[in-house]
PDBQT receptor file of N, H, CA, C and O in Angstrom, charges set to zero:
ATOM      1  N   GLU A   1     -57.571 -24.468 -38.496  1.00  0.00    +0.000 N 
ATOM      2  CA  GLU A   1     -58.831 -24.906 -38.845  1.00  0.00    +0.000 C 
ATOM      3  C   GLU A   1     -59.460 -24.016 -39.722  1.00  0.00    +0.000 C 
ATOM      4  O   GLU A   1     -59.567 -22.821 -39.447  1.00  0.00    +0.000 OA
ATOM      5  N   ILE A   2     -59.954 -24.591 -40.924  1.00  0.00    +0.000 N 
ATOM      6  H   ILE A   2     -59.867 -25.562 -41.147  1.00  0.00    +0.000 HD
ATOM      7  CA  ILE A   2     -60.599 -23.825 -41.983  1.00  0.00    +0.000 C 
ATOM      8  C   ILE A   2     -62.040 -24.362 -42.198  1.00  0.00    +0.000 C 
ATOM      9  O   ILE A   2     -62.295 -25.565 -42.255  1.00  0.00    +0.000 OA
ATOM     10  N   PHE A   3     -62.947 -23.384 -42.311  1.00  0.00    +0.000 N 
ATOM     11  H   PHE A   3     -62.740 -22.407 -42.265  1.00  0.00    +0.000 HD
ATOM     12  CA  PHE A   3     -64.372 -23.696 -42.461  1.00  0.00    +0.000 C 
ATOM     13  C   PHE A   3     -64.814 -22.865 -43.686  1.00  0.00    +0.000 C 
ATOM     14  O   PHE A   3     -64.476 -21.684 -43.763  1.00  0.00    +0.000 OA
ATOM     15  N   GLU A   4     -65.544 -23.437 -44.620  1.00  0.00    +0.000 N 
ATOM     16  H   GLU A   4     -65.818 -24.397 -44.557  1.00  0.00    +0.000 HD
ATOM     17  CA  GLU A   4     -65.960 -22.740 -45.833  1.00  0.00    +0.000 C 
ATOM     18  C   GLU A   4     -67.405 -22.789 -45.944  1.00  0.00    +0.000 C 
ATOM     19  O   GLU A   4     -68.004 -23.862 -45.875  1.00  0.00    +0.000 OA
ATOM     20  N   VAL A   5     -68.072 -21.530 -46.137  1.00  0.00    +0.000 N 
ATOM     21  H   VAL A   5     -67.585 -20.658 -46.194  1.00  0.00    +0.000 HD
ATOM     22  CA  VAL A   5     -69.603 -21.347 -46.387  1.00  0.00    +0.000 C 
ATOM     23  C   VAL A   5     -69.709 -21.022 -47.761  1.00  0.00    +0.000 C 
ATOM     24  O   VAL A   5     -69.081 -20.069 -48.222  1.00  0.00    +0.000 OA
ATOM     25  N   ALA A   6     -70.478 -21.760 -48.486  1.00  0.00    +0.000 N 
ATOM     26  H   ALA A   6     -70.987 -22.535 -48.112  1.00  0.00    +0.000 HD
ATOM     27  CA  ALA A   6     -70.703 -21.432 -49.885  1.00  0.00    +0.000 C 
ATOM     28  C   ALA A   6     -72.160 -21.367 -50.111  1.00  0.00    +0.000 C 
ATOM     29  O   ALA A   6     -72.908 -22.088 -49.450  1.00  0.00    +0.000 OA
ATOM     30  N   LYS A   7     -72.628 -20.523 -51.029  1.00  0.00    +0.000 N 
ATOM     31  H   LYS A   7     -72.021 -19.937 -51.566  1.00  0.00    +0.000 HD
ATOM     32  CA  LYS A   7     -74.050 -20.317 -51.262  1.00  0.00    +0.000 C 
ATOM     33  C   LYS A   7     -74.122 -19.960 -52.712  1.00  0.00    +0.000 C 
ATOM     34  O   LYS A   7     -73.330 -19.187 -53.249  1.00  0.00    +0.000 OA
ATOM     35  N   GLU A   8     -75.195 -20.612 -53.372  1.00  0.00    +0.000 N 
ATOM     36  H   GLU A   8     -75.839 -21.240 -52.936  1.00  0.00    +0.000 HD
ATOM     37  CA  GLU A   8     -75.528 -20.420 -54.796  1.00  0.00    +0.000 C 
ATOM     38  C   GLU A   8     -76.993 -20.125 -54.939  1.00  0.00    +0.000 C 
ATOM     39  O   GLU A   8     -77.834 -20.871 -54.439  1.00  0.00    +0.000 OA
ATOM     40  N   LEU A   9     -77.316 -19.025 -55.629  1.00  0.00    +0.000 N 
ATOM     41  H   LEU A   9     -76.632 -18.419 -56.035  1.00  0.00    +0.000 HD
ATOM     42  CA  LEU A   9     -78.614 -18.714 -55.850  1.00  0.00    +0.000 C 
ATOM     43  C   LEU A   9     -78.912 -18.800 -57.279  1.00  0.00    +0.000 C 
ATOM     44  O   LEU A   9     -78.134 -18.312 -58.098  1.00  0.00    +0.000 OA
ATOM     45  N   GLN A  10     -80.048 -19.422 -57.649  1.00  0.00    +0.000 N 
ATOM     46  H   GLN A  10     -80.680 -19.818 -56.984  1.00  0.00    +0.000 HD
ATOM     47  CA  GLN A  10     -80.344 -19.587 -58.997  1.00  0.00    +0.000 C 
ATOM     48  C   GLN A  10     -81.807 -19.025 -59.199  1.00  0.00    +0.000 C 
ATOM     49  O   GLN A  10     -82.646 -19.194 -58.314  1.00  0.00    +0.000 OA
ATOM     50  N   SER A  11     -82.103 -18.366 -60.352  1.00  0.00    +0.000 N 
ATOM     51  H   SER A  11     -81.421 -18.228 -61.071  1.00  0.00    +0.000 HD
ATOM     52  CA  SER A  11     -83.444 -17.928 -60.715  1.00  0.00    +0.000 C 
ATOM     53  C   SER A  11     -83.652 -17.913 -62.046  1.00  0.00    +0.000 C 
ATOM     54  O   SER A  11     -82.674 -18.028 -62.784  1.00  0.00    +0.000 OA
ATOM     55  N   LEU A  12     -84.892 -17.776 -62.564  1.00  0.00    +0.000 N 
ATOM     56  H   LEU A  12     -85.687 -17.682 -61.964  1.00  0.00    +0.000 HD
ATOM     57  CA  LEU A  12     -85.246 -17.735 -63.852  1.00  0.00    +0.000 C 
ATOM     58  C   LEU A  12     -85.585 -16.346 -64.234  1.00  0.00    +0.000 C 
ATOM     59  O   LEU A  12     -86.381 -15.662 -63.592  1.00  0.00    +0.000 OA
ATOM     60  N   THR A  13     -84.900 -15.904 -65.404  1.00  0.00    +0.000 N 
ATOM     61  H   THR A  13     -84.253 -16.460 -65.926  1.00  0.00    +0.000 HD
ATOM     62  CA  THR A  13     -85.149 -14.535 -65.762  1.00  0.00    +0.000 C 
ATOM     63  C   THR A  13     -85.740 -14.680 -67.204  1.00  0.00    +0.000 C 
ATOM     64  O   THR A  13     -85.832 -15.793 -67.720  1.00  0.00    +0.000 OA
ATOM     65  N   THR A  14     -86.123 -13.585 -67.822  1.00  0.00    +0.000 N 
ATOM     66  H   THR A  14     -86.048 -12.680 -67.402  1.00  0.00    +0.000 HD
ATOM     67  CA  THR A  14     -86.745 -13.535 -69.067  1.00  0.00    +0.000 C 
ATOM     68  C   THR A  14     -85.725 -13.967 -70.120  1.00  0.00    +0.000 C 
ATOM     69  O   THR A  14     -86.065 -14.492 -71.180  1.00  0.00    +0.000 OA
ATOM     70  N   SER A  15     -84.432 -13.715 -69.769  1.00  0.00    +0.000 N 
ATOM     71  H   SER A  15     -84.156 -13.289 -68.908  1.00  0.00    +0.000 HD
ATOM     72  CA  SER A  15     -83.467 -14.211 -70.750  1.00  0.00    +0.000 C 
ATOM     73  C   SER A  15     -82.819 -15.627 -70.445  1.00  0.00    +0.000 C 
ATOM     74  O   SER A  15     -81.858 -16.067 -71.077  1.00  0.00    +0.000 OA
ATOM     75  N   GLY A  16     -83.429 -16.264 -69.446  1.00  0.00    +0.000 N 
ATOM     76  H   GLY A  16     -84.209 -15.906 -68.933  1.00  0.00    +0.000 HD
ATOM     77  CA  GLY A  16     -83.000 -17.649 -69.253  1.00  0.00    +0.000 C 
ATOM     78  C   GLY A  16     -82.569 -17.716 -67.683  1.00  0.00    +0.000 C 
ATOM     79  O   GLY A  16     -82.769 -16.762 -66.931  1.00  0.00    +0.000 OA
ATOM     80  N   PRO A  17     -81.929 -18.993 -67.236  1.00  0.00    +0.000 N 
ATOM     81  CA  PRO A  17     -81.572 -19.068 -66.068  1.00  0.00    +0.000 C 
ATOM     82  C   PRO A  17     -80.412 -18.222 -65.610  1.00  0.00    +0.000 C 
ATOM     83  O   PRO A  17     -79.560 -17.950 -66.456  1.00  0.00    +0.000 OA
ATOM     84  N   ALA A  18     -80.277 -17.796 -64.451  1.00  0.00    +0.000 N 
ATOM     85  H   ALA A  18     -80.969 -18.017 -63.763  1.00  0.00    +0.000 HD
ATOM     86  CA  ALA A  18     -79.311 -17.014 -63.956  1.00  0.00    +0.000 C 
ATOM     87  C   ALA A  18     -78.765 -17.501 -62.651  1.00  0.00    +0.000 C 
ATOM     88  O   ALA A  18     -79.571 -17.947 -61.835  1.00  0.00    +0.000 OA
ATOM     89  N   ALA A  19     -77.513 -17.469 -62.362  1.00  0.00    +0.000 N 
ATOM     90  H   ALA A  19     -76.858 -17.107 -63.025  1.00  0.00    +0.000 HD
ATOM     91  CA  ALA A  19     -76.919 -17.870 -61.168  1.00  0.00    +0.000 C 
ATOM     92  C   ALA A  19     -76.017 -16.969 -60.598  1.00  0.00    +0.000 C 
ATOM     93  O   ALA A  19     -75.280 -16.317 -61.338  1.00  0.00    +0.000 OA
ATOM     94  N   LEU A  20     -75.968 -16.829 -59.253  1.00  0.00    +0.000 N 
ATOM     95  H   LEU A  20     -76.566 -17.359 -58.652  1.00  0.00    +0.000 HD
ATOM     96  CA  LEU A  20     -75.113 -15.869 -58.573  1.00  0.00    +0.000 C 
ATOM     97  C   LEU A  20     -74.674 -16.824 -57.295  1.00  0.00    +0.000 C 
ATOM     98  O   LEU A  20     -75.467 -17.511 -56.652  1.00  0.00    +0.000 OA
ATOM     99  N   GLY A  21     -73.301 -16.731 -57.066  1.00  0.00    +0.000 N 
ATOM    100  H   GLY A  21     -72.657 -16.172 -57.589  1.00  0.00    +0.000 HD
ATOM    101  CA  GLY A  21     -72.812 -17.567 -55.929  1.00  0.00    +0.000 C 
ATOM    102  C   GLY A  21     -71.544 -16.935 -55.352  1.00  0.00    +0.000 C 
ATOM    103  O   GLY A  21     -70.965 -16.031 -55.953  1.00  0.00    +0.000 OA
ATOM    104  N   GLY A  22     -71.145 -17.390 -54.252  1.00  0.00    +0.000 N 
ATOM    105  H   GLY A  22     -71.616 -18.124 -53.764  1.00  0.00    +0.000 HD
ATOM    106  CA  GLY A  22     -70.014 -16.938 -53.585  1.00  0.00    +0.000 C 
ATOM    107  C   GLY A  22     -69.616 -17.909 -52.474  1.00  0.00    +0.000 C 
ATOM    108  O   GLY A  22     -70.410 -18.802 -52.180  1.00  0.00    +0.000 OA
ATOM    109  N   SER A  23     -68.476 -17.807 -51.849  1.00  0.00    +0.000 N 
ATOM    110  H   SER A  23     -67.830 -17.082 -52.088  1.00  0.00    +0.000 HD
ATOM    111  CA  SER A  23     -68.173 -18.459 -50.801  1.00  0.00    +0.000 C 
ATOM    112  C   SER A  23     -67.305 -17.580 -49.789  1.00  0.00    +0.000 C 
ATOM    113  O   SER A  23     -66.716 -16.574 -50.186  1.00  0.00    +0.000 OA
ATOM    114  N   MET A  24     -67.257 -17.981 -48.549  1.00  0.00    +0.000 N 
ATOM    115  H   MET A  24     -67.735 -18.799 -48.227  1.00  0.00    +0.000 HD
ATOM    116  CA  MET A  24     -66.493 -17.348 -47.518  1.00  0.00    +0.000 C 
ATOM    117  C   MET A  24     -65.690 -18.341 -46.615  1.00  0.00    +0.000 C 
ATOM    118  O   MET A  24     -66.235 -19.290 -46.052  1.00  0.00    +0.000 OA
ATOM    119  N   LEU A  25     -64.408 -18.067 -46.519  1.00  0.00    +0.000 N 
ATOM    120  H   LEU A  25     -63.966 -17.296 -46.976  1.00  0.00    +0.000 HD
ATOM    121  CA  LEU A  25     -63.609 -18.915 -45.808  1.00  0.00    +0.000 C 
ATOM    122  C   LEU A  25     -63.351 -18.311 -44.322  1.00  0.00    +0.000 C 
ATOM    123  O   LEU A  25     -62.971 -17.152 -44.156  1.00  0.00    +0.000 OA
ATOM    124  N   LEU A  26     -63.572 -19.126 -43.372  1.00  0.00    +0.000 N 
ATOM    125  H   LEU A  26     -63.881 -20.067 -43.507  1.00  0.00    +0.000 HD
ATOM    126  CA  LEU A  26     -63.298 -18.635 -41.967  1.00  0.00    +0.000 C 
ATOM    127  C   LEU A  26     -61.987 -19.401 -41.494  1.00  0.00    +0.000 C 
ATOM    128  O   LEU A  26     -62.010 -20.631 -41.546  1.00  0.00    +0.000 OA
ATOM    129  N   VAL A  27     -60.951 -18.814 -41.077  1.00  0.00    +0.000 N 
ATOM    130  H   VAL A  27     -60.933 -17.815 -41.035  1.00  0.00    +0.000 HD
ATOM    131  CA  VAL A  27     -59.895 -19.356 -40.680  1.00  0.00    +0.000 C 
ATOM    132  C   VAL A  27     -59.560 -19.106 -39.242  1.00  0.00    +0.000 C 
ATOM    133  O   VAL A  27     -59.554 -17.948 -38.824  1.00  0.00    +0.000 OA
ATOM    134  N   ASP A  28     -59.283 -20.105 -38.467  1.00  0.00    +0.000 N 
ATOM    135  H   ASP A  28     -59.287 -21.045 -38.807  1.00  0.00    +0.000 HD
ATOM    136  CA  ASP A  28     -59.036 -20.069 -37.147  1.00  0.00    +0.000 C 
ATOM    137  C   ASP A  28     -57.513 -19.730 -36.950  1.00  0.00    +0.000 C 
ATOM    138  O   ASP A  28     -56.745 -20.650 -37.233  1.00  0.00    +0.000 OA
ATOM    139  N   LEU A  29     -56.989 -18.623 -36.534  1.00  0.00    +0.000 N 
ATOM    140  H   LEU A  29     -57.613 -17.876 -36.303  1.00  0.00    +0.000 HD
ATOM    141  CA  LEU A  29     -55.709 -18.299 -36.464  1.00  0.00    +0.000 C 
ATOM    142  C   LEU A  29     -55.208 -18.295 -34.985  1.00  0.00    +0.000 C 
ATOM    143  O   LEU A  29     -54.161 -17.715 -34.695  1.00  0.00    +0.000 OA
ATOM    144  N   ALA A  30     -55.892 -18.886 -34.139  1.00  0.00    +0.000 N 
ATOM    145  H   ALA A  30     -56.742 -19.356 -34.375  1.00  0.00    +0.000 HD
ATOM    146  CA  ALA A  30     -55.620 -18.930 -32.727  1.00  0.00    +0.000 C 
ATOM    147  C   ALA A  30     -54.092 -19.399 -32.440  1.00  0.00    +0.000 C 
ATOM    148  O   ALA A  30     -53.651 -20.421 -32.964  1.00  0.00    +0.000 OA
ATOM    149  N   GLY A  31     -53.340 -18.616 -31.604  1.00  0.00    +0.000 N 
ATOM    150  H   GLY A  31     -53.698 -17.786 -31.178  1.00  0.00    +0.000 HD
ATOM    151  CA  GLY A  31     -51.930 -18.955 -31.371  1.00  0.00    +0.000 C 
ATOM    152  C   GLY A  31     -51.957 -18.770 -29.718  1.00  0.00    +0.000 C 
ATOM    153  O   GLY A  31     -52.942 -18.510 -29.028  1.00  0.00    +0.000 OA
ATOM    154  N   ALA A  32     -50.737 -18.958 -29.337  1.00  0.00    +0.000 N 
ATOM    155  H   ALA A  32     -49.937 -19.170 -29.898  1.00  0.00    +0.000 HD
ATOM    156  CA  ALA A  32     -50.444 -18.804 -27.973  1.00  0.00    +0.000 C 
ATOM    157  C   ALA A  32     -50.248 -17.363 -27.611  1.00  0.00    +0.000 C 
ATOM    158  O   ALA A  32     -49.271 -16.751 -28.044  1.00  0.00    +0.000 OA
ATOM    159  N   ASP A  33     -51.196 -16.761 -26.783  1.00  0.00    +0.000 N 
ATOM    160  H   ASP A  33     -51.989 -17.259 -26.432  1.00  0.00    +0.000 HD
ATOM    161  CA  ASP A  33     -51.037 -15.291 -26.547  1.00  0.00    +0.000 C 
ATOM    162  C   ASP A  33     -49.846 -15.124 -25.636  1.00  0.00    +0.000 C 
ATOM    163  O   ASP A  33     -48.985 -14.258 -25.792  1.00  0.00    +0.000 OA
ATOM    164  N   TYR A  34     -49.868 -16.064 -24.631  1.00  0.00    +0.000 N 
ATOM    165  H   TYR A  34     -50.568 -16.768 -24.505  1.00  0.00    +0.000 HD
ATOM    166  CA  TYR A  34     -48.739 -15.847 -23.621  1.00  0.00    +0.000 C 
ATOM    167  C   TYR A  34     -48.383 -17.295 -23.284  1.00  0.00    +0.000 C 
ATOM    168  O   TYR A  34     -49.220 -18.143 -22.975  1.00  0.00    +0.000 OA
ATOM    169  N   ASP A  35     -47.161 -17.487 -23.365  1.00  0.00    +0.000 N 
ATOM    170  H   ASP A  35     -46.481 -16.798 -23.616  1.00  0.00    +0.000 HD
ATOM    171  CA  ASP A  35     -46.641 -18.854 -23.081  1.00  0.00    +0.000 C 
ATOM    172  C   ASP A  35     -45.688 -18.864 -21.790  1.00  0.00    +0.000 C 
ATOM    173  O   ASP A  35     -44.591 -18.320 -21.916  1.00  0.00    +0.000 OA
ATOM    174  N   HIS A  36     -45.988 -19.377 -20.696  1.00  0.00    +0.000 N 
ATOM    175  H   HIS A  36     -46.879 -19.819 -20.594  1.00  0.00    +0.000 HD
ATOM    176  CA  HIS A  36     -45.177 -19.165 -19.481  1.00  0.00    +0.000 C 
ATOM    177  C   HIS A  36     -44.195 -20.299 -19.472  1.00  0.00    +0.000 C 
ATOM    178  O   HIS A  36     -43.376 -20.330 -18.553  1.00  0.00    +0.000 OA
ATOM    179  N   ARG A  37     -44.183 -21.267 -20.423  1.00  0.00    +0.000 N 
ATOM    180  H   ARG A  37     -44.848 -21.242 -21.169  1.00  0.00    +0.000 HD
ATOM    181  CA  ARG A  37     -43.305 -22.309 -20.374  1.00  0.00    +0.000 C 
ATOM    182  C   ARG A  37     -41.972 -21.725 -20.918  1.00  0.00    +0.000 C 
ATOM    183  O   ARG A  37     -41.972 -20.664 -21.540  1.00  0.00    +0.000 OA
ATOM    184  N   GLY A  38     -40.859 -22.414 -20.682  1.00  0.00    +0.000 N 
ATOM    185  H   GLY A  38     -40.858 -23.276 -20.176  1.00  0.00    +0.000 HD
ATOM    186  CA  GLY A  38     -39.548 -21.826 -21.108  1.00  0.00    +0.000 C 
ATOM    187  C   GLY A  38     -38.925 -22.851 -22.040  1.00  0.00    +0.000 C 
ATOM    188  O   GLY A  38     -39.498 -23.920 -22.251  1.00  0.00    +0.000 OA
ATOM    189  N   GLY A  39     -37.699 -22.530 -22.632  1.00  0.00    +0.000 N 
ATOM    190  H   GLY A  39     -37.233 -21.661 -22.461  1.00  0.00    +0.000 HD
ATOM    191  CA  GLY A  39     -36.913 -23.368 -23.382  1.00  0.00    +0.000 C 
ATOM    192  C   GLY A  39     -37.561 -23.642 -24.799  1.00  0.00    +0.000 C 
ATOM    193  O   GLY A  39     -38.094 -22.737 -25.441  1.00  0.00    +0.000 OA
ATOM    194  N   GLU A  40     -37.495 -24.742 -25.175  1.00  0.00    +0.000 N 
ATOM    195  H   GLU A  40     -37.062 -25.477 -24.653  1.00  0.00    +0.000 HD
ATOM    196  CA  GLU A  40     -37.809 -25.103 -26.672  1.00  0.00    +0.000 C 
ATOM    197  C   GLU A  40     -39.317 -24.893 -26.840  1.00  0.00    +0.000 C 
ATOM    198  O   GLU A  40     -39.737 -24.510 -27.931  1.00  0.00    +0.000 OA
ATOM    199  N   ALA A  41     -40.162 -25.125 -25.813  1.00  0.00    +0.000 N 
ATOM    200  H   ALA A  41     -39.821 -25.436 -24.926  1.00  0.00    +0.000 HD
ATOM    201  CA  ALA A  41     -41.567 -25.049 -25.914  1.00  0.00    +0.000 C 
ATOM    202  C   ALA A  41     -42.039 -23.497 -26.246  1.00  0.00    +0.000 C 
ATOM    203  O   ALA A  41     -42.942 -23.201 -27.029  1.00  0.00    +0.000 OA
ATOM    204  N   GLN A  42     -41.254 -22.596 -25.502  1.00  0.00    +0.000 N 
ATOM    205  H   GLN A  42     -40.520 -22.837 -24.866  1.00  0.00    +0.000 HD
ATOM    206  CA  GLN A  42     -41.613 -21.130 -25.783  1.00  0.00    +0.000 C 
ATOM    207  C   GLN A  42     -41.037 -20.866 -27.058  1.00  0.00    +0.000 C 
ATOM    208  O   GLN A  42     -41.690 -20.083 -27.748  1.00  0.00    +0.000 OA
ATOM    209  N   LYS A  43     -39.827 -21.379 -27.626  1.00  0.00    +0.000 N 
ATOM    210  H   LYS A  43     -39.296 -22.015 -27.066  1.00  0.00    +0.000 HD
ATOM    211  CA  LYS A  43     -39.362 -21.051 -28.974  1.00  0.00    +0.000 C 
ATOM    212  C   LYS A  43     -40.299 -21.497 -30.012  1.00  0.00    +0.000 C 
ATOM    213  O   LYS A  43     -40.549 -20.812 -31.004  1.00  0.00    +0.000 OA
ATOM    214  N   GLU A  44     -40.862 -22.748 -29.758  1.00  0.00    +0.000 N 
ATOM    215  H   GLU A  44     -40.660 -23.304 -28.951  1.00  0.00    +0.000 HD
ATOM    216  CA  GLU A  44     -41.864 -23.337 -30.727  1.00  0.00    +0.000 C 
ATOM    217  C   GLU A  44     -43.228 -22.353 -30.789  1.00  0.00    +0.000 C 
ATOM    218  O   GLU A  44     -43.744 -22.056 -31.866  1.00  0.00    +0.000 OA
ATOM    219  N   SER A  45     -43.672 -21.953 -29.670  1.00  0.00    +0.000 N 
ATOM    220  H   SER A  45     -43.253 -22.195 -28.795  1.00  0.00    +0.000 HD
ATOM    221  CA  SER A  45     -44.831 -21.079 -29.725  1.00  0.00    +0.000 C 
ATOM    222  C   SER A  45     -44.607 -19.694 -30.318  1.00  0.00    +0.000 C 
ATOM    223  O   SER A  45     -45.470 -19.064 -30.929  1.00  0.00    +0.000 OA
ATOM    224  N   THR A  46     -43.381 -19.288 -30.084  1.00  0.00    +0.000 N 
ATOM    225  H   THR A  46     -42.679 -19.800 -29.588  1.00  0.00    +0.000 HD
ATOM    226  CA  THR A  46     -42.985 -17.950 -30.818  1.00  0.00    +0.000 C 
ATOM    227  C   THR A  46     -42.981 -18.153 -32.292  1.00  0.00    +0.000 C 
ATOM    228  O   THR A  46     -43.475 -17.274 -33.000  1.00  0.00    +0.000 OA
ATOM    229  N   ALA A  47     -42.431 -19.311 -32.867  1.00  0.00    +0.000 N 
ATOM    230  H   ALA A  47     -42.030 -20.024 -32.293  1.00  0.00    +0.000 HD
ATOM    231  CA  ALA A  47     -42.377 -19.623 -34.270  1.00  0.00    +0.000 C 
ATOM    232  C   ALA A  47     -43.732 -19.809 -34.882  1.00  0.00    +0.000 C 
ATOM    233  O   ALA A  47     -44.044 -19.360 -35.985  1.00  0.00    +0.000 OA
ATOM    234  N   ILE A  48     -44.531 -20.513 -34.080  1.00  0.00    +0.000 N 
ATOM    235  H   ILE A  48     -44.278 -20.878 -33.184  1.00  0.00    +0.000 HD
ATOM    236  CA  ILE A  48     -46.033 -20.668 -34.564  1.00  0.00    +0.000 C 
ATOM    237  C   ILE A  48     -46.693 -19.340 -34.655  1.00  0.00    +0.000 C 
ATOM    238  O   ILE A  48     -47.319 -19.064 -35.678  1.00  0.00    +0.000 OA
ATOM    239  N   ASN A  49     -46.602 -18.462 -33.633  1.00  0.00    +0.000 N 
ATOM    240  H   ASN A  49     -46.093 -18.687 -32.803  1.00  0.00    +0.000 HD
ATOM    241  CA  ASN A  49     -47.284 -17.073 -33.650  1.00  0.00    +0.000 C 
ATOM    242  C   ASN A  49     -46.655 -16.267 -34.959  1.00  0.00    +0.000 C 
ATOM    243  O   ASN A  49     -47.387 -15.601 -35.691  1.00  0.00    +0.000 OA
ATOM    244  N   LYS A  50     -45.462 -16.372 -35.143  1.00  0.00    +0.000 N 
ATOM    245  H   LYS A  50     -44.867 -16.914 -34.548  1.00  0.00    +0.000 HD
ATOM    246  CA  LYS A  50     -44.882 -15.610 -36.331  1.00  0.00    +0.000 C 
ATOM    247  C   LYS A  50     -45.356 -16.168 -37.613  1.00  0.00    +0.000 C 
ATOM    248  O   LYS A  50     -45.505 -15.407 -38.569  1.00  0.00    +0.000 OA
ATOM    249  N   SER A  51     -45.608 -17.438 -37.719  1.00  0.00    +0.000 N 
ATOM    250  H   SER A  51     -45.487 -18.057 -36.942  1.00  0.00    +0.000 HD
ATOM    251  CA  SER A  51     -46.204 -17.974 -38.935  1.00  0.00    +0.000 C 
ATOM    252  C   SER A  51     -47.547 -17.707 -39.108  1.00  0.00    +0.000 C 
ATOM    253  O   SER A  51     -47.980 -17.616 -40.256  1.00  0.00    +0.000 OA
ATOM    254  N   LEU A  52     -48.419 -17.540 -37.979  1.00  0.00    +0.000 N 
ATOM    255  H   LEU A  52     -48.068 -17.614 -37.045  1.00  0.00    +0.000 HD
ATOM    256  CA  LEU A  52     -49.831 -17.240 -38.082  1.00  0.00    +0.000 C 
ATOM    257  C   LEU A  52     -49.896 -15.762 -38.465  1.00  0.00    +0.000 C 
ATOM    258  O   LEU A  52     -50.716 -15.337 -39.279  1.00  0.00    +0.000 OA
ATOM    259  N   LEU A  53     -48.967 -14.975 -37.823  1.00  0.00    +0.000 N 
ATOM    260  H   LEU A  53     -48.300 -15.320 -37.162  1.00  0.00    +0.000 HD
ATOM    261  CA  LEU A  53     -49.092 -13.497 -38.246  1.00  0.00    +0.000 C 
ATOM    262  C   LEU A  53     -48.822 -13.327 -39.806  1.00  0.00    +0.000 C 
ATOM    263  O   LEU A  53     -49.517 -12.596 -40.512  1.00  0.00    +0.000 OA
ATOM    264  N   ALA A  54     -47.788 -14.044 -40.256  1.00  0.00    +0.000 N 
ATOM    265  H   ALA A  54     -47.223 -14.638 -39.683  1.00  0.00    +0.000 HD
ATOM    266  CA  ALA A  54     -47.557 -13.876 -41.798  1.00  0.00    +0.000 C 
ATOM    267  C   ALA A  54     -48.848 -14.417 -42.607  1.00  0.00    +0.000 C 
ATOM    268  O   ALA A  54     -49.319 -13.775 -43.546  1.00  0.00    +0.000 OA
ATOM    269  N   LEU A  55     -49.353 -15.582 -42.191  1.00  0.00    +0.000 N 
ATOM    270  H   LEU A  55     -48.970 -16.104 -41.428  1.00  0.00    +0.000 HD
ATOM    271  CA  LEU A  55     -50.563 -16.149 -42.853  1.00  0.00    +0.000 C 
ATOM    272  C   LEU A  55     -51.674 -15.032 -42.735  1.00  0.00    +0.000 C 
ATOM    273  O   LEU A  55     -52.349 -14.830 -43.744  1.00  0.00    +0.000 OA
ATOM    274  N   LYS A  56     -51.929 -14.283 -41.594  1.00  0.00    +0.000 N 
ATOM    275  H   LYS A  56     -51.380 -14.447 -40.774  1.00  0.00    +0.000 HD
ATOM    276  CA  LYS A  56     -52.952 -13.259 -41.512  1.00  0.00    +0.000 C 
ATOM    277  C   LYS A  56     -52.770 -12.173 -42.614  1.00  0.00    +0.000 C 
ATOM    278  O   LYS A  56     -53.633 -11.760 -43.389  1.00  0.00    +0.000 OA
ATOM    279  N   GLU A  57     -51.507 -11.812 -42.522  1.00  0.00    +0.000 N 
ATOM    280  H   GLU A  57     -50.807 -12.148 -41.893  1.00  0.00    +0.000 HD
ATOM    281  CA  GLU A  57     -51.120 -10.650 -43.501  1.00  0.00    +0.000 C 
ATOM    282  C   GLU A  57     -51.346 -11.046 -44.983  1.00  0.00    +0.000 C 
ATOM    283  O   GLU A  57     -51.740 -10.228 -45.814  1.00  0.00    +0.000 OA
ATOM    284  N   CYS A  58     -51.087 -12.288 -45.258  1.00  0.00    +0.000 N 
ATOM    285  H   CYS A  58     -50.767 -12.953 -44.582  1.00  0.00    +0.000 HD
ATOM    286  CA  CYS A  58     -51.402 -12.761 -46.691  1.00  0.00    +0.000 C 
ATOM    287  C   CYS A  58     -52.797 -12.709 -46.913  1.00  0.00    +0.000 C 
ATOM    288  O   CYS A  58     -53.216 -12.225 -47.964  1.00  0.00    +0.000 OA
ATOM    289  N   PHE A  59     -53.647 -13.194 -45.964  1.00  0.00    +0.000 N 
ATOM    290  H   PHE A  59     -53.307 -13.588 -45.110  1.00  0.00    +0.000 HD
ATOM    291  CA  PHE A  59     -55.260 -12.987 -46.300  1.00  0.00    +0.000 C 
ATOM    292  C   PHE A  59     -55.648 -11.493 -46.287  1.00  0.00    +0.000 C 
ATOM    293  O   PHE A  59     -56.461 -11.073 -47.110  1.00  0.00    +0.000 OA
ATOM    294  N   ARG A  60     -55.137 -10.761 -45.460  1.00  0.00    +0.000 N 
ATOM    295  H   ARG A  60     -54.476 -11.102 -44.791  1.00  0.00    +0.000 HD
ATOM    296  CA  ARG A  60     -55.405  -9.311 -45.444  1.00  0.00    +0.000 C 
ATOM    297  C   ARG A  60     -55.099  -8.788 -46.916  1.00  0.00    +0.000 C 
ATOM    298  O   ARG A  60     -55.932  -8.105 -47.512  1.00  0.00    +0.000 OA
ATOM    299  N   ALA A  61     -53.932  -9.117 -47.455  1.00  0.00    +0.000 N 
ATOM    300  H   ALA A  61     -53.255  -9.672 -46.971  1.00  0.00    +0.000 HD
ATOM    301  CA  ALA A  61     -53.434  -8.552 -48.663  1.00  0.00    +0.000 C 
ATOM    302  C   ALA A  61     -54.380  -8.950 -49.803  1.00  0.00    +0.000 C 
ATOM    303  O   ALA A  61     -54.711  -8.151 -50.679  1.00  0.00    +0.000 OA
ATOM    304  N   LEU A  62     -54.809 -10.248 -49.752  1.00  0.00    +0.000 N 
ATOM    305  H   LEU A  62     -54.540 -10.897 -49.041  1.00  0.00    +0.000 HD
ATOM    306  CA  LEU A  62     -55.757 -10.842 -50.805  1.00  0.00    +0.000 C 
ATOM    307  C   LEU A  62     -57.160 -10.266 -50.711  1.00  0.00    +0.000 C 
ATOM    308  O   LEU A  62     -57.956 -10.359 -51.646  1.00  0.00    +0.000 OA
ATOM    309  N   SER A  63     -57.440  -9.676 -49.569  1.00  0.00    +0.000 N 
ATOM    310  H   SER A  63     -56.793  -9.600 -48.810  1.00  0.00    +0.000 HD
ATOM    311  CA  SER A  63     -58.764  -9.092 -49.419  1.00  0.00    +0.000 C 
ATOM    312  C   SER A  63     -58.994  -7.713 -49.888  1.00  0.00    +0.000 C 
ATOM    313  O   SER A  63     -60.130  -7.239 -49.894  1.00  0.00    +0.000 OA
ATOM    314  N   LEU A  64     -57.917  -7.025 -50.297  1.00  0.00    +0.000 N 
ATOM    315  H   LEU A  64     -56.994  -7.410 -50.292  1.00  0.00    +0.000 HD
ATOM    316  CA  LEU A  64     -57.987  -5.690 -50.637  1.00  0.00    +0.000 C 
ATOM    317  C   LEU A  64     -58.390  -5.604 -52.169  1.00  0.00    +0.000 C 
ATOM    318  O   LEU A  64     -58.518  -4.507 -52.712  1.00  0.00    +0.000 OA
TER     319      LEU A  64
C-alpha cells in the first residue's frame, strides 16, 4: 500500500509569486514476520519477505 502526502506553498514576494512544494511517500512494507504454515505457503511468504527487503533497500538507497 502506498500513500502520498503532497503540499504546495505559494506566496507573493516583491519579485513576484513564489512557490515551494514537496511530497512524501509512505509505503507499507508489512510482511509475514513468522509463518507457522508449512510447504508452499511458507515458501511463498519467504519469497514475499525477500522481495520486500529488496524494495526497502531500494528506497533506502534513493533517500541518501
